[in-house]
MISEMAR-899816 format. One line per 10 residues: number of its first residue (from 1); their letters; for each residue x, y negated, z negated of C-alpha. Coordinates in steps of 0.02 Angstrom, whole numbers, plus 50000, padded with zeros to 5 digits. Layout:
MISEMAR-899816
NUM	a	X,Y,Z; ...
This chain:
MISEMAR-899816
1	mtttkpllei	50669,50147,50566; 50790,50215,50437; 50798,50207,50246; 50939,50080,50263; 50814,49954,50327; 50786,49819,50191; 50619,49846,50105; 50580,49661,50117; 50578,49680,50304; 50461,49821,50294
11	vekivnldsh	50332,49731,50182; 50351,49579,50297; 50312,49689,50448; 50159,49761,50364; 50090,49593,50308; 50112,49528,50484; 50006,49673,50560; 49848,49570,50548; 49796,49393,50490; 49674,49473,50371
21	mrfaaiidln	49819,49556,50271; 49835,49488,50090; 49975,49582,50002; 50092,49724,50029; 50203,49808,49901; 50321,49959,49894; 50304,50045,49729; 50431,50177,49659; 50363,50339,49583; 50361,50262,49412
31	gnivegimne	50244,50119,49471; 50373,49979,49475; 50354,49857,49621; 50514,49875,49717; 50467,49743,49846; 50312,49650,49872; 50243,49494,49956; 50080,49394,49975; 50034,49342,50150; 50064,49156,50176
41	gktslesqkq	49905,49056,50143; 49827,49187,50030; 49812,49183,49842; 49820,49332,49725; 49656,49393,49648; 49753,49459,49496; 49879,49392,49379; 50060,49462,49397; 50031,49560,49237; 49870,49640,49305
51	eeyfcrqvad	49959,49682,49467; 50098,49766,49381; 49981,49865,49274; 49881,49913,49427; 50038,49978,49514; 50083,50086,49365; 49908,50157,49373; 49936,50194,49555; 50091,50298,49509; 49991,50392,49380
61	rrkmrqefdr	49855,50432,49496; 49977,50495,49625; 50045,50618,49497; 49869,50674,49449; 49824,50701,49635; 49977,50809,49659; 49888,50942,49552; 49779,50975,49696; 49910,50976,49835; 49920,51165,49841
71	plgkvryvhv	49736,51202,49870; 49687,51041,49963; 49849,50981,50040; 49943,50819,50005; 49854,50653,49997; 49900,50541,50144; 49811,50379,50091; 49677,50313,49976; 49553,50184,50042; 49455,50080,49916
81	erekvtqfvi	49321,49955,49966; 49285,49820,49839; 49176,49665,49851; 49323,49542,49865; 49457,49654,49942; 49501,49816,50028; 49643,49913,49950; 49751,50047,50034; 49872,50160,49941; 49983,50258,50058
91	ytkrktlfvt	50101,50388,50008; 50272,50422,50081; 50394,50547,50014; 50487,50436,49894; 50380,50279,49882; 50199,50220,49872; 50133,50077,49968; 50000,49965,49903; 49911,49850,50026; 49763,49728,50011
101	iepelsisrk	49660,49666,50153; 49512,49548,50172; 49360,49659,50167; 49269,49600,50323; 49373,49697,50449; 49292,49842,50542; 49331,50024,50488; 49412,50053,50656; 49529,49907,50633; 49571,49968,50455
111	mkiitsikri	49611,50135,50519; 49730,50060,50652; 49813,49963,50512; 49840,50120,50412; 49912,50212,50559; 50030,50069,50588; 50084,50066,50412; 50117,50251,50408; 50228,50233,50568; 50319,50084,50490
121	tani	50353,50172,50328; 50386,50348,50387; 50566,50359,50329; 50555,50275,50161
């Protein structure tokens, strides 16, 4: 996969990894959603305004975590378990991916999804 691949195709591929996927978005380094889609049949748990605010916060947290890159190494992904949803934030060189999944999946299945997402987005 190259950077010329349309971003919509990338988020579609991510959402189609598992039937429990809810939402996938590609976020620029300023926190703007460049491309994002909700899985068919799922409804958003947040308003669009809340989602946009959350994505800006994701970008801010990425910048804050970079302060520790030298002593600890770069962050590869962040995994958050909430009562209603599992959230993944995965860092690539130039973009951040935000993905939500139904919470009832096993940890091994979630780790396979993260690995697949990292492979799909390696060049963006």
